N, C-alpha and C positions, 0 to 999 in steps of 0.2 A: 702178356701179363698172365704168366700160369705159376702155379707154386703157392705156398703157404703164404699168407700176410704176413708183414712184420707188425708184431705187437709191442707198443711204446718203443718204437726207436728213440733214438735221441732227435733233437731239434734238427741238428745239421744232417744227420742220415735222412730224416723224413723229408728234408728239401730236395737231398739228392734222389730219392725214391720218386718224388713229384716231377722232378725235372726228366728222369729217365720214362717215366709212365707217358710222356707226352709222344715219344719216337720221333720219326723223321718230321721236320716242320711241314706245314701245311704249304700247298703248292704255290707257286709264284703268279702272280696276276698282273696285267698292266693296269695302272691306274692314272688318271690325269693328276698333276700336281695338288689340286685341290681335295682330292679324293686319297692321297697318298699319307696324308698326315694320321700319324700314330701307328702305322704299319713298320716292318722292317723290311730294309733292302734284300730281295733275293738274288741280287746281283750287284757286284763292285759299281760304285760310280766312278765312271772316266770321263774326265773332261772332253769334251767335243770341240774345244776352241781354246787357243791362248787365252789367258786371262791377265791382265785386261788383253784385248783381242786387237788393239793397236795402242802405240805410245800417248798418254793423255797427260793433262795437266793436273798436278795435285793441289793445285791453288789458283784463286782468281787472281790475275794479273796481268803479264804481259809475255807473250812468246816471243822470244828475241833470237836473232843471228848473230854469232859472233859477240866479239868484245865491244862494250859500249863506247861512245853513247851511240843511240839507235834513233833513226828517223821513224816516227810513230805513223802508221798506217792509220786510215779512216775506219775501215771494216773490222769488227771484231770476230772471234771465233767463239761459238756456243755448243754445247753439248747436243749431239746429234747432226753436227754440220761436218760436210767435207771440206776442208780447208784449202786454200790456194797455196802454192810454194811460197816460203818467205826468202827474199833475196838476202845477201849478207849486209850486215849494218843495219837491219830494219827490224822493226818489232810491230806487233798487232795486239790489241787486247784480247784475253783468253778467259773462258769461264772453267771452275773446276769441273773435271772430267771431261771437258772438250778435246778433241783428238789433236795431236800437235802438229802443225803445220810441217810440210816438207822443208827441210832447210834449218829447222829451229834447232837451237843448241842447248837451250835451257829455259826455264819460266823464271822471270821476275816477279817476287810477291807484289802486290799493289803498296803494301806498306813499305817496301823496300825500295820504291822509285818514286823519282819526280821527274814531272814532264814539264819542260819550259815552254810557255804558251806561244810566245812569239815565234819560236822556230819549230815547235812539235817535236822537239829532241827529249828522248828519255833517258834519264841519267840513274847512276844509282845513288841512292841518299845518302849510303856511307861509303868509305873509301875500301878499296880492295877489288879483285875480280870475282866474276860470277862464274863458279864452276861450272864446266860443261855437265849437263843432265840435272843440273839442280831442279827440283821439285816438278822433276817428270816422272811419272810411272810409266816404265818401260814396258813394252810388250812382252807379255808371258811372266811378268813380275810375280804372279801368284801361282800359275802353273802353265804348263805347256799343253798343247793338245795331245790326247792319248794318256796322258799322266794319269795314274790312280789317285782318286781323292778320298773315297771312304771304302772300306770293306762290306761285303755282305754281311747282314746282320745288325748292320746300323739302324739305330731306331730313327723313324722318320720326323724330325723335329720342324719348328719354323725356321731353323736356321739352314737346316739341311734343304728344304724347300727352296729357299734363298739361294743357296749353293747352287742346287740342280738347274734352277732358271738362269743364273747366270752364266751356266756351263752349256747352256743351250737345249736343256730336256724341256719336253712339253709333258712327257708321260715318263714315270717309273715303275720298273716290273719289281713288285712287292710280294710278300707272302701274305696270302689270306689271314684276314683276322679269325680267330677261333670263335664260333657263335657258342653263345652261352644262353641258358635259359634258367632263370631264378625261380625256386619254389620256397616261398616263407610259410613254415609250419608251425601251426598253433591257433589252437580254438580262443585262446586267452586274449589274442590279438586285436587292436582296435586300430582304425584307419584315420580317425578324426576326433579331435577334441582332448578332454583331459581324461586320465584313467579313471575308471569308475565300475563299481560292481564286480570287484575282484578282476578286473581285466586291465590290460597295460597297452601303451601305445606301440606300435610297431616302428622300432627305430631302424631296422634293417633295411626296410623297403627304400626309403630315403637316403640310407649310407651307401650301400653296396654297388649299386648300379655305375656311378660314376668312377668310383673306384675301380670297378672291373675295366670300365671303358680306357681308364687309364694304363693300365696293366696289358692293353692292346686287344682286349676282346670286344666284340660285338655282341650287345645284349639283345637277343632277339624276342624275349619275353619275360614277365615277372608276374607271378600267381601266387594268390594265397590257396592253400591245400589245407584242408580239414585234418584232425587228427582221427583218420581212419584208415586202415590198413589198404582196403580196396581202391579209395581214391589215391593214394600215394603211389601205389603200383602201378595205376592207370597212367598217371602223369610222369613219372619216370621212363615207364615201358615205351611210351609213344613221343617222347621229346625228339624233335629232331636235331637237336644242338649238338655240337661237338662236346661241349661241357655242361652238364648238369651240376648247378649248385644249389644246396638245400641248405637251409637254416633250421636248427632244432632236430630233435629228434636221434641225436647219435648216442645217447645214453642207454639205459636200461629202466626207464621209466615205464609206468603203465600205459601211456599212449605213445611210447618212441618206438615206431615200427619201422625205422630206417633199416636196420639190419636185418629184419625179416623180408622186407620187400628186396633186399639184394639177394637174399637166399631164394626167394622165389623166382627171380629173374635170372637166375643161376650167373649172378655177377660176382666175380672173383674180387675180392679185397685185396689191395695192394699193403694200405697202411690202415691200421686198427688200432687208434690212440697213438698219442706222441707224448713223449716225455717233456711237456713244456706247459708252462702255467701264464695266464689262463688258457683255456681250451683244450685241455688233454684228451678229451674224447673226441676229437675231430677224426674224419675217415678219408679215404681215397680209394677207388673203386673202378674196375674196367665195367663197361655196360655192353650189352649184345649191340652188334653193328647195325645201323641204319639200313633200310631198304635198298640203298645204293651203295651199300658196303663200307660207308664210313666208320670207322672206330669211334667209339664214344667213351668219355670217363664221367665219373661223379664225384665231386668233391662234397663231404658232408661237414658243415659248420656248426658248431655250437649253437643254441638258441640265446645265450646271453650275448649282449652286445660286443663287450671287449673280448669276451674270448671268441667270437665270430671274426673279429678284426685280426686275433691272432691266427685263426684258421686261415684267414685269407692270406696274410703274410707267408704263412709256413708252407701250405699246400697249393693254393690256388695261383699265387704269383708266379712261382716257377714253372708251374705246369702251363698255365698260359703264355708266359713269356717264350717259353721253348716250342709251344705249338705255333706261335705267330714269328719264329724263325729269330727273335731278337737275342743279339749277344749277351751273356753274362755281364751285368754291370760290376764295375771296380766296386769292391768292398768299401764303404764309409765307415769310419771308426771317430773315437772321439775319447778325450781324457774327462774321467768324472770329476767334477767339482765337489761332489758330496758322494758319501757312499749311497751305493743303490742296493736296496734290500733284493734278496733272492729268495728262492726255494731251497730247502735242504737238499733234494735230490735232482730236482728238473731244471731246465732252463727256463728263464722267466722273460717274458716281452714287456717291458715295463715303458709307459709314457713318460718321456724327460722333454726338458725345456732347455735351450741354451742359456747358460749362465757364464758369462765372461768369455775364457777360451775354452770352457767345459760343459758339461751337461749336468743336470740336477734332476731328482725325482720329483713328480708331480703327486699331490694328494689325488684321492677317489679313482684310485687304479683297481676297483674291485672287478670281479668278472662281468658282472651287471651294469656296471657304470660307465658313461662317456664323458664326463665332466672333464676328468684329467686328459682325456685323448682329444677333447676340443681344444685344449690350450698347449699340446705337445707339439713340437717341432720334429720329433721322430721317435719310432719304438727302440729302446735299447736292448740288446739281446745279453742278458745278465747270466753269468753262468751259474751253476749250483753252488750255493752257498753264499751268493751276493758278491758286489765287487766293492772294494775299498776306495775311498777318495785318491785320485791320483792313478787309478788302473784305467786302462785302455779296454772299450768296449765297442763293439761291432752296434752300427745304426742302420735301422732300416726306414726308407722314406715312407712319409705319408702323403697321401693324396691332397692337392690343394685346389682342385677346381674339377 
């Protein structure tokens, strides 16, 4: 991370620089399935067994052997049991997911069969033969043992945990989550109650941690830092986090000390402002390494809430996902149901809602506003000059929990 910083790069260029600033993904570590959620796979997920591991019934009904009618046995087969072999011309009740008895040729669904009580003969309720293998899930239908299931870099979701467990895993090797320490700057901020005395509520402390967690980070601390150079320098210099995220102090106001803090720490700027609205005074910098040699980075977000959201989407998201080893997601796009207003020269990140098959803008989209964002389904990436109705725009997901 050497050389001159890029001043006012385009939005797409800034995201590329943030991704590149991550360097190699953090090391892989073993985690139990419960602890692996939200990480990225550091190794491909390969099946440890056939799935299903044995032929099973796809329906409640009867396991049958050969063409009917069938003499019905007394003892049925439940999931988790080892069934006895089935002789030709016989049938036994079977539950969904139960192992198919040796010798069974098909499963007859309960609604497709009739039992003659006096003889215990099972017959088809409708004319026609029962095809061999009908309603049977054959061994290895989903995958064979040793088959690659998911590549390294896959984000571990609840569905991935379920697949891993079904495939025989108790632990997964995943990339370590990047640690983040959040410093919220501003003497004007209040923690409780309504705004008063010229001071406003801190909206970013409640908003950002869960979003950062959703980006794969581990938030190890959240602190209020006063508008004093010495205090900010001390906090940034001694943070043990992989990524320090600050809110506010990125511009050139009388108490905006972030640039001076970075200069005093000999911390190289990588991105200094971005051609995007809101949030153009965001920044990205390298920081001196930790005592144990770990590389650190700093993302400076503007203090206005929607501008900070734009900075998170622009710089923090690609940096954190790359550090955590997550593969780049496929871009999402949508057609505009209405014109989306843009900035004359810069990209604009605009809260939008789904409107039929397209997206439409929301009101209350100023840098200090969150009302539009609270109703939004996504952020639209609006090119300079805006987007006309019927244009296709890129969408950025918003956190939901």
